Biopython code that builds the backbone (N, CA, C, O; Angstrom):
import numpy as np
from Bio.PDB.StructureBuilder import StructureBuilder

atoms = [
    (1, "MET", "N", (0.528, -1.084, 0.099)),
    (1, "MET", "CA", (0.423, 0.189, 0.007)),
    (1, "MET", "C", (0.913, 0.875, 0.022)),
    (1, "MET", "O", (1.640, 0.881, 1.016)),
    (2, "ALA", "N", (1.088, 2.108, -0.921)),
    (2, "ALA", "CA", (1.604, 3.698, -1.192)),
    (2, "ALA", "C", (1.281, 4.374, 0.466)),
    (2, "ALA", "O", (0.372, 4.202, 1.278)),
    (3, "ASP", "N", (2.087, 4.909, 0.456)),
    (3, "ASP", "CA", (1.574, 6.612, 1.375)),
    (3, "ASP", "C", (0.861, 7.034, 0.675)),
    (3, "ASP", "O", (0.605, 6.588, -0.443)),
    (4, "SER", "N", (0.288, 8.200, 1.311)),
    (4, "SER", "CA", (-0.434, 9.505, 0.801)),
    (4, "SER", "C", (1.183, 10.128, 0.254)),
    (4, "SER", "O", (2.286, 9.582, 0.274)),
    (5, "PRO", "N", (0.782, 11.399, -0.186)),
    (5, "PRO", "CA", (1.492, 12.851, -0.476)),
    (5, "PRO", "C", (1.941, 12.865, 0.257)),
    (5, "PRO", "O", (3.167, 12.774, 0.212)),
    (6, "THR", "N", (0.997, 13.041, 1.932)),
    (6, "THR", "CA", (2.149, 13.873, 3.501)),
    (6, "THR", "C", (2.911, 12.914, 3.715)),
    (6, "THR", "O", (3.505, 13.074, 4.782)),
    (7, "GLY", "N", (3.249, 11.729, 3.057)),
    (7, "GLY", "CA", (3.914, 10.229, 3.996)),
    (7, "GLY", "C", (3.459, 9.884, 5.207)),
    (7, "GLY", "O", (4.170, 9.775, 6.206)),
    (8, "SER", "N", (2.399, 9.722, 5.163)),
    (8, "SER", "CA", (1.501, 9.152, 6.285)),
    (8, "SER", "C", (1.066, 8.240, 5.340)),
    (8, "SER", "O", (1.038, 8.605, 4.164)),
    (9, "ALA", "N", (0.466, 6.285, 5.861)),
    (9, "ALA", "CA", (-0.611, 5.956, 5.320)),
    (9, "ALA", "C", (-1.911, 6.485, 5.632)),
    (9, "ALA", "O", (-2.190, 7.453, 6.340)),
    (10, "SER", "N", (-2.646, 5.728, 5.014)),
    (10, "SER", "CA", (-4.320, 6.277, 5.537)),
    (10, "SER", "C", (-4.184, 6.326, 7.184)),
    (10, "SER", "O", (-3.690, 7.440, 7.361)),
    (11, "ARG", "N", (-4.326, 5.823, 8.266)),
    (11, "ARG", "CA", (-4.225, 6.183, 9.480)),
    (11, "ARG", "C", (-3.091, 6.389, 10.196)),
    (11, "ARG", "O", (-2.165, 5.593, 10.041)),
    (12, "GLN", "N", (-2.982, 7.259, 10.916)),
    (12, "GLN", "CA", (-2.091, 7.167, 11.797)),
    (12, "GLN", "C", (-1.559, 6.580, 12.858)),
    (12, "GLN", "O", (-2.433, 6.327, 13.687)),
    (13, "PRO", "N", (-0.339, 6.209, 13.234)),
    (13, "PRO", "CA", (-0.253, 5.326, 14.275)),
    (13, "PRO", "C", (-0.343, 5.930, 15.673)),
    (13, "PRO", "O", (0.176, 7.023, 15.899)),
    (14, "VAL", "N", (-0.950, 5.286, 16.560)),
    (14, "VAL", "CA", (-1.079, 6.297, 17.841)),
    (14, "VAL", "C", (0.292, 6.394, 18.677)),
    (14, "VAL", "O", (1.062, 5.498, 19.024)),
    (15, "GLU", "N", (0.337, 7.732, 18.875)),
    (15, "GLU", "CA", (0.720, 7.854, 19.468)),
    (15, "GLU", "C", (1.247, 7.580, 21.099)),
    (15, "GLU", "O", (0.442, 7.708, 22.022)),
    (16, "ALA", "N", (2.633, 7.205, 21.336)),
    (16, "ALA", "CA", (2.858, 6.733, 22.918)),
    (16, "ALA", "C", (2.197, 7.879, 24.166)),
    (16, "ALA", "O", (2.150, 7.393, 25.296)),
    (17, "TYR", "N", (1.960, 8.573, 24.098)),
    (17, "TYR", "CA", (1.859, 9.739, 25.247)),
    (17, "TYR", "C", (0.633, 10.394, 24.485)),
    (17, "TYR", "O", (0.898, 11.255, 23.646)),
    (18, "SER", "N", (-0.861, 10.006, 24.745)),
    (18, "SER", "CA", (-1.839, 10.962, 24.545)),
    (18, "SER", "C", (-2.586, 11.714, 25.503)),
    (18, "SER", "O", (-1.799, 11.780, 26.447)),
    (19, "ALA", "N", (-3.168, 12.055, 25.689)),
    (19, "ALA", "CA", (-3.840, 13.052, 26.318)),
    (19, "ALA", "C", (-5.042, 12.700, 26.739)),
    (19, "ALA", "O", (-5.654, 13.386, 27.558)),
    (20, "ARG", "N", (-5.808, 10.919, 25.921)),
    (20, "ARG", "CA", (-6.884, 10.036, 26.649)),
    (20, "ARG", "C", (-5.803, 9.168, 27.146)),
    (20, "ARG", "O", (-4.706, 8.936, 26.637)),
    (21, "ILE", "N", (-6.383, 8.686, 28.360)),
    (21, "ILE", "CA", (-5.949, 7.218, 28.661)),
    (21, "ILE", "C", (-6.934, 5.672, 29.175)),
    (21, "ILE", "O", (-7.379, 5.432, 30.298)),
    (22, "THR", "N", (-7.005, 5.128, 28.373)),
    (22, "THR", "CA", (-7.716, 3.900, 28.353)),
    (22, "THR", "C", (-8.434, 3.559, 28.686)),
    (22, "THR", "O", (-8.724, 4.539, 29.372)),
    (23, "VAL", "N", (-9.477, 2.630, 28.956)),
    (23, "VAL", "CA", (-10.122, 1.890, 30.415)),
    (23, "VAL", "C", (-8.645, 0.843, 30.220)),
    (23, "VAL", "O", (-8.033, 0.897, 31.286)),
    (24, "GLU", "N", (-8.007, 0.051, 29.341)),
    (24, "GLU", "CA", (-6.647, -1.230, 29.631)),
    (24, "GLU", "C", (-5.758, -0.169, 30.193)),
    (24, "GLU", "O", (-4.964, -0.682, 30.981)),
    (25, "GLU", "N", (-5.610, 1.046, 30.084)),
    (25, "GLU", "CA", (-4.481, 1.121, 30.861)),
    (25, "GLU", "C", (-4.652, 1.405, 32.193)),
    (25, "GLU", "O", (-3.967, 0.878, 33.069)),
    (26, "ILE", "N", (-5.504, 2.190, 32.397)),
    (26, "ILE", "CA", (-6.144, 2.360, 33.284)),
    (26, "ILE", "C", (-6.132, 1.005, 34.636)),
    (26, "ILE", "O", (-5.683, 1.061, 35.781)),
    (27, "ALA", "N", (-6.736, 0.014, 33.991)),
    (27, "ALA", "CA", (-6.190, -1.244, 34.546)),
    (27, "ALA", "C", (-5.121, -1.605, 34.961)),
    (27, "ALA", "O", (-4.779, -1.683, 36.141)),
    (28, "ASN", "N", (-4.470, -1.870, 33.961)),
    (28, "ASN", "CA", (-2.484, -2.314, 34.069)),
    (28, "ASN", "C", (-2.076, -1.905, 35.024)),
    (28, "ASN", "O", (-1.296, -2.524, 35.747)),
    (29, "ARG", "N", (-2.719, -0.225, 35.352)),
    (29, "ARG", "CA", (-1.887, 0.680, 36.149)),
    (29, "ARG", "C", (-2.101, 0.398, 37.774)),
    (29, "ARG", "O", (-1.218, 0.455, 38.630)),
    (30, "LEU", "N", (-3.772, 0.018, 38.015)),
    (30, "LEU", "CA", (-4.261, -0.715, 38.957)),
    (30, "LEU", "C", (-4.428, -1.712, 39.398)),
    (30, "LEU", "O", (-5.010, -2.097, 40.413)),
    (31, "ASP", "N", (-3.694, -2.376, 38.317)),
    (31, "ASP", "CA", (-3.828, -3.857, 38.557)),
    (31, "ASP", "C", (-5.034, -4.621, 39.199)),
    (31, "ASP", "O", (-5.128, -5.455, 40.099)),
    (32, "VAL", "N", (-6.035, -3.911, 38.255)),
    (32, "VAL", "CA", (-7.568, -4.461, 38.722)),
    (32, "VAL", "C", (-7.843, -5.114, 36.625)),
    (32, "VAL", "O", (-7.064, -5.130, 35.672)),
    (33, "GLY", "N", (-9.277, -5.518, 36.774)),
    (33, "GLY", "CA", (-9.731, -6.073, 35.355)),
    (33, "GLY", "C", (-10.268, -4.795, 34.818)),
    (33, "GLY", "O", (-10.186, -3.788, 35.520)),
    (34, "ARG", "N", (-10.969, -4.726, 33.295)),
    (34, "ARG", "CA", (-11.357, -3.401, 32.624)),
    (34, "ARG", "C", (-12.841, -3.977, 33.501)),
    (34, "ARG", "O", (-13.555, -3.037, 33.149)),
    (35, "LEU", "N", (-13.507, -4.595, 34.124)),
    (35, "LEU", "CA", (-14.712, -4.459, 34.895)),
    (35, "LEU", "C", (-14.862, -3.790, 35.708)),
    (35, "LEU", "O", (-15.922, -3.164, 35.717)),
    (36, "ALA", "N", (-13.843, -3.570, 36.849)),
    (36, "ALA", "CA", (-13.409, -3.022, 37.585)),
    (36, "ALA", "C", (-13.561, -1.879, 37.399)),
    (36, "ALA", "O", (-14.530, -1.472, 38.040)),
    (37, "VAL", "N", (-12.690, -0.514, 36.366)),
    (37, "VAL", "CA", (-12.354, 0.271, 36.178)),
    (37, "VAL", "C", (-13.745, 0.664, 35.179)),
    (37, "VAL", "O", (-13.970, 1.841, 34.894)),
    (38, "TYR", "N", (-14.400, -0.163, 34.820)),
    (38, "TYR", "CA", (-15.921, 0.254, 34.481)),
    (38, "TYR", "C", (-16.926, 0.466, 34.881)),
    (38, "TYR", "O", (-17.838, 1.019, 34.266)),
    (39, "ALA", "N", (-16.958, -0.124, 36.514)),
    (39, "ALA", "CA", (-17.358, -0.192, 37.433)),
    (39, "ALA", "C", (-17.171, 1.233, 38.218)),
    (39, "ALA", "O", (-18.207, 1.678, 38.713)),
    (40, "MET", "N", (-15.842, 2.091, 38.412)),
    (40, "MET", "CA", (-15.412, 3.134, 38.889)),
    (40, "MET", "C", (-15.581, 4.042, 38.074)),
    (40, "MET", "O", (-15.695, 5.179, 38.532)),
    (41, "LEU", "N", (-15.636, 3.883, 36.920)),
    (41, "LEU", "CA", (-16.337, 5.028, 36.027)),
    (41, "LEU", "C", (-17.895, 5.199, 36.489)),
    (41, "LEU", "O", (-18.526, 6.229, 36.726)),
    (42, "GLU", "N", (-18.187, 4.201, 36.522)),
    (42, "GLU", "CA", (-19.857, 4.503, 36.507)),
    (42, "GLU", "C", (-20.633, 4.602, 37.582)),
    (42, "GLU", "O", (-21.847, 4.798, 37.629)),
    (43, "GLN", "N", (-19.584, 4.403, 38.758)),
    (43, "GLN", "CA", (-20.243, 5.123, 39.878)),
    (43, "GLN", "C", (-19.445, 6.468, 40.346)),
    (43, "GLN", "O", (-19.375, 6.714, 41.550)),
    (44, "GLY", "N", (-18.809, 7.385, 39.335)),
    (44, "GLY", "CA", (-18.360, 8.446, 39.757)),
    (44, "GLY", "C", (-16.767, 8.802, 40.474)),
    (44, "GLY", "O", (-16.309, 9.883, 40.846)),
    (45, "ILE", "N", (-16.065, 7.197, 40.492)),
    (45, "ILE", "CA", (-14.784, 6.819, 41.563)),
    (45, "ILE", "C", (-13.598, 7.432, 40.707)),
    (45, "ILE", "O", (-12.636, 8.040, 41.176)),
    (46, "ILE", "N", (-13.853, 7.145, 39.276)),
    (46, "ILE", "CA", (-12.462, 7.504, 38.292)),
    (46, "ILE", "C", (-13.452, 8.526, 37.643)),
    (46, "ILE", "O", (-14.672, 8.462, 37.488)),
    (47, "PRO", "N", (-12.252, 9.792, 37.209)),
    (47, "PRO", "CA", (-13.311, 10.578, 36.340)),
    (47, "PRO", "C", (-13.289, 10.800, 34.728)),
    (47, "PRO", "O", (-12.392, 11.007, 33.910)),
    (48, "GLY", "N", (-14.605, 10.667, 34.665)),
    (48, "GLY", "CA", (-14.951, 10.381, 32.843)),
    (48, "GLY", "C", (-15.907, 10.459, 32.372)),
    (48, "GLY", "O", (-16.964, 10.174, 32.934)),
    (49, "ILE", "N", (-15.807, 10.835, 31.301)),
    (49, "ILE", "CA", (-17.668, 11.519, 30.647)),
    (49, "ILE", "C", (-17.994, 10.443, 29.803)),
    (49, "ILE", "O", (-17.142, 10.203, 28.947)),
    (50, "ARG", "N", (-19.267, 9.532, 29.813)),
    (50, "ARG", "CA", (-19.468, 8.879, 28.589)),
    (50, "ARG", "C", (-20.746, 9.678, 27.513)),
    (50, "ARG", "O", (-21.795, 10.319, 27.548)),
    (51, "PHE", "N", (-19.821, 9.126, 26.680)),
    (51, "PHE", "CA", (-20.474, 9.044, 25.046)),
    (51, "PHE", "C", (-21.553, 7.882, 24.466)),
    (51, "PHE", "O", (-21.424, 7.312, 23.383)),
    (52, "GLY", "N", (-22.184, 7.754, 25.023)),
    (52, "GLY", "CA", (-22.561, 6.848, 24.295)),
    (52, "GLY", "C", (-22.983, 5.380, 24.762)),
    (52, "GLY", "O", (-24.134, 5.062, 25.062)),
    (53, "ARG", "N", (-21.441, 4.212, 24.781)),
    (53, "ARG", "CA", (-20.840, 2.971, 25.328)),
    (53, "ARG", "C", (-19.086, 3.555, 25.048)),
    (53, "ARG", "O", (-18.138, 2.793, 24.861)),
    (54, "ARG", "N", (-19.033, 4.589, 25.073)),
    (54, "ARG", "CA", (-17.650, 5.183, 25.206)),
    (54, "ARG", "C", (-17.328, 5.593, 26.501)),
    (54, "ARG", "O", (-18.239, 6.233, 27.026)),
    (55, "TRP", "N", (-16.438, 5.453, 27.114)),
    (55, "TRP", "CA", (-15.876, 6.376, 27.566)),
    (55, "TRP", "C", (-14.719, 7.473, 27.454)),
    (55, "TRP", "O", (-13.613, 7.047, 27.121)),
    (56, "LEU", "N", (-14.837, 8.643, 27.662)),
    (56, "LEU", "CA", (-12.998, 9.384, 27.608)),
    (56, "LEU", "C", (-12.722, 9.982, 28.975)),
    (56, "LEU", "O", (-13.425, 10.854, 29.485)),
    (57, "ILE", "N", (-11.886, 9.566, 29.406)),
    (57, "ILE", "CA", (-10.610, 9.733, 30.256)),
    (57, "ILE", "C", (-9.882, 10.483, 29.946)),
    (57, "ILE", "O", (-9.144, 10.120, 29.030)),
    (58, "THR", "N", (-9.682, 11.824, 30.467)),
    (58, "THR", "CA", (-8.342, 12.733, 30.070)),
    (58, "THR", "C", (-7.415, 12.021, 31.156)),
    (58, "THR", "O", (-7.497, 11.474, 32.256)),
    (59, "ARG", "N", (-6.397, 12.393, 30.087)),
    (59, "ARG", "CA", (-5.134, 11.141, 31.369)),
    (59, "ARG", "C", (-4.592, 12.771, 31.751)),
    (59, "ARG", "O", (-3.557, 12.742, 31.085)),
    (60, "TYR", "N", (-4.602, 13.861, 32.243)),
    (60, "TYR", "CA", (-4.891, 14.757, 32.997)),
    (60, "TYR", "C", (-5.688, 14.164, 34.297)),
    (60, "TYR", "O", (-5.236, 13.690, 35.340)),
    (61, "ALA", "N", (-6.815, 14.329, 33.932)),
    (61, "ALA", "CA", (-7.804, 13.967, 35.073)),
    (61, "ALA", "C", (-7.719, 13.110, 35.868)),
    (61, "ALA", "O", (-7.726, 13.283, 37.087)),
    (62, "TYR", "N", (-7.632, 12.124, 35.329)),
    (62, "TYR", "CA", (-6.994, 10.599, 36.079)),
    (62, "TYR", "C", (-5.117, 10.585, 36.390)),
    (62, "TYR", "O", (-4.486, 9.601, 36.775)),
    (63, "GLU", "N", (-4.686, 11.616, 36.167)),
    (63, "GLU", "CA", (-3.577, 11.260, 37.143)),
    (63, "GLU", "C", (-3.555, 12.229, 38.422)),
    (63, "GLU", "O", (-3.005, 11.888, 39.469)),
    (64, "GLN", "N", (-4.343, 13.744, 38.216)),
    (64, "GLN", "CA", (-4.676, 14.423, 39.214)),
    (64, "GLN", "C", (-5.638, 12.929, 40.154)),
    (64, "GLN", "O", (-5.364, 12.705, 41.333)),
    (65, "TRP", "N", (-6.119, 12.543, 39.814)),
    (65, "TRP", "CA", (-7.120, 11.525, 40.667)),
    (65, "TRP", "C", (-6.515, 10.356, 41.239)),
    (65, "TRP", "O", (-6.826, 9.698, 42.232)),
    (66, "GLU", "N", (-5.519, 10.226, 40.344)),
    (66, "GLU", "CA", (-4.284, 8.913, 41.017)),
    (66, "GLU", "C", (-3.210, 9.428, 42.013)),
    (66, "GLU", "O", (-2.602, 8.670, 42.768)),
    (67, "LYS", "N", (-3.048, 10.568, 41.970)),
    (67, "LYS", "CA", (-2.000, 11.093, 43.264)),
    (67, "LYS", "C", (-2.735, 11.301, 44.014)),
    (67, "LYS", "O", (-1.948, 11.343, 44.961)),
    (68, "THR", "N", (-4.013, 11.557, 44.608)),
    (68, "THR", "CA", (-4.724, 12.008, 45.260)),
    (68, "THR", "C", (-5.844, 10.673, 46.249)),
    (68, "THR", "O", (-6.145, 10.553, 47.437)),
    (69, "CYS", "N", (-6.108, 10.029, 45.216)),
    (69, "CYS", "CA", (-7.086, 8.255, 45.020)),
    (69, "CYS", "C", (-8.347, 9.253, 45.196)),
    (69, "CYS", "O", (-9.159, 8.880, 46.043)),
    (70, "GLY", "N", (-8.655, 10.539, 44.488)),
    (70, "GLY", "CA", (-10.035, 10.645, 43.977)),
    (70, "GLY", "C", (-10.440, 11.949, 45.445)),
    (70, "GLY", "O", (-11.462, 12.636, 45.445)),
    (71, "ALA", "N", (-8.891, 12.018, 47.025)),
    (71, "ALA", "CA", (-10.251, 13.153, 48.278)),
    (71, "ALA", "C", (-9.962, 14.253, 47.052)),
    (71, "ALA", "O", (-8.962, 14.344, 46.340)),
    (72, "PRO", "N", (-10.984, 14.925, 47.051)),
    (72, "PRO", "CA", (-10.211, 16.442, 46.939)),
    (72, "PRO", "C", (-9.444, 17.526, 48.389)),
    (72, "PRO", "O", (-9.492, 17.788, 49.591)),
    (73, "GLU", "N", (-8.802, 17.802, 47.122)),
    (73, "GLU", "CA", (-7.951, 19.006, 47.749)),
    (73, "GLU", "C", (-8.785, 19.989, 48.307)),
    (73, "GLU", "O", (-9.519, 20.621, 47.547)),
    (74, "ARG", "N", (-8.790, 20.278, 49.822)),
    (74, "ARG", "CA", (-9.538, 21.451, 50.514)),
    (74, "ARG", "C", (-8.815, 22.392, 50.841)),
    (74, "ARG", "O", (-7.751, 21.863, 51.164)),
    (75, "PRO", "N", (-8.690, 23.987, 51.016)),
    (75, "PRO", "CA", (-8.114, 24.743, 51.875)),
    (75, "PRO", "C", (-8.075, 24.762, 53.176)),
    (75, "PRO", "O", (-9.063, 24.045, 53.337)),
    (76, "GLY", "N", (-7.644, 25.065, 54.513)),
    (76, "GLY", "CA", (-7.840, 24.800, 55.719)),
    (76, "GLY", "C", (-7.253, 23.033, 56.278)),
    (76, "GLY", "O", (-7.497, 22.895, 57.476)),
    (77, "LEU", "N", (-6.614, 21.839, 55.685)),
    (77, "LEU", "CA", (-7.044, 21.066, 55.906)),
    (77, "LEU", "C", (-5.452, 21.449, 56.712)),
    (77, "LEU", "O", (-4.942, 22.526, 56.403)),
    (78, "ILE", "N", (-4.750, 20.591, 57.678)),
    (78, "ILE", "CA", (-3.705, 21.151, 58.227)),
    (78, "ILE", "C", (-2.561, 19.447, 57.563)),
    (78, "ILE", "O", (-2.973, 18.302, 57.750)),
    (79, "THR", "N", (-1.862, 19.609, 57.192)),
    (79, "THR", "CA", (-1.125, 18.389, 57.284)),
    (79, "THR", "C", (-0.440, 18.019, 58.635)),
    (79, "THR", "O", (-0.265, 19.086, 59.224)),
    (80, "PRO", "N", (0.044, 16.944, 59.417)),
    (80, "PRO", "CA", (-0.171, 16.317, 60.482)),
    (80, "PRO", "C", (1.960, 17.092, 60.558)),
    (80, "PRO", "O", (2.630, 17.202, 59.531)),
    (81, "PRO", "N", (2.394, 17.393, 61.705)),
    (81, "PRO", "CA", (3.879, 17.978, 61.824)),
    (81, "PRO", "C", (4.571, 16.765, 61.675)),
    (81, "PRO", "O", (4.187, 15.630, 61.955)),
    (82, "GLU", "N", (5.774, 17.191, 61.139)),
    (82, "GLU", "CA", (7.010, 15.376, 60.896)),
    (82, "GLU", "C", (6.802, 15.684, 62.638)),
    (82, "GLU", "O", (6.255, 16.571, 63.294)),
    (83, "VAL", "N", (7.711, 14.183, 63.012)),
    (83, "VAL", "CA", (7.878, 13.783, 64.239)),
    (83, "VAL", "C", (9.094, 13.308, 64.128)),
    (83, "VAL", "O", (9.276, 12.260, 63.508)),
    (84, "THR", "N", (10.526, 14.249, 64.925)),
    (84, "THR", "CA", (11.321, 13.913, 65.302)),
    (84, "THR", "C", (11.358, 13.257, 65.960)),
    (84, "THR", "O", (10.291, 13.236, 66.573)),
    (85, "VAL", "N", (12.443, 12.139, 66.515)),
    (85, "VAL", "CA", (13.018, 11.628, 67.344)),
    (85, "VAL", "C", (14.672, 12.098, 67.721)),
    (85, "VAL", "O", (15.678, 12.104, 67.012)),
    (86, "LEU", "N", (14.447, 12.493, 69.209)),
    (86, "LEU", "CA", (15.821, 12.677, 69.242)),
    (86, "LEU", "C", (16.481, 11.839, 70.645)),
    (86, "LEU", "O", (16.099, 11.792, 71.814)),
    (87, "ASN", "N", (17.516, 11.287, 70.008)),
    (87, "ASN", "CA", (18.072, 10.048, 70.895)),
    (87, "ASN", "C", (18.993, 10.724, 71.961)),
    (87, "ASN", "O", (19.575, 10.036, 72.800)),
]
sb = StructureBuilder()
sb.init_structure("model")
sb.init_model(0)
sb.init_chain("A")
sb.init_seg("    ")
for serial, (resi, resn, name, xyz) in enumerate(atoms, 1):
    if name == "N":
        sb.init_residue(resn, " ", resi, " ")
    sb.init_atom(name, np.array(xyz, "f"), 0.0, 1.0, " ", f" {name:<3s}", serial, name[0])
structure = sb.get_structure()
């Protein structure tokens, strides 16, 4: 099959780093099955938008969720002080 004049085939290859993350990639990162990821999306645990039967999950939103496990950062929360033990 010949390439188009722009130097690419009829379909572009998927980039290694996309703005969106797939259910399969999330399942691998969390070490759970795809059905568990779909259940978390349905329940609103993982941020995503449903379009018919498909889910759109942005990499940024997922990575922010992954850092905090979904707990919202609110002003006024005090971080526990570090304890230093002196001998």
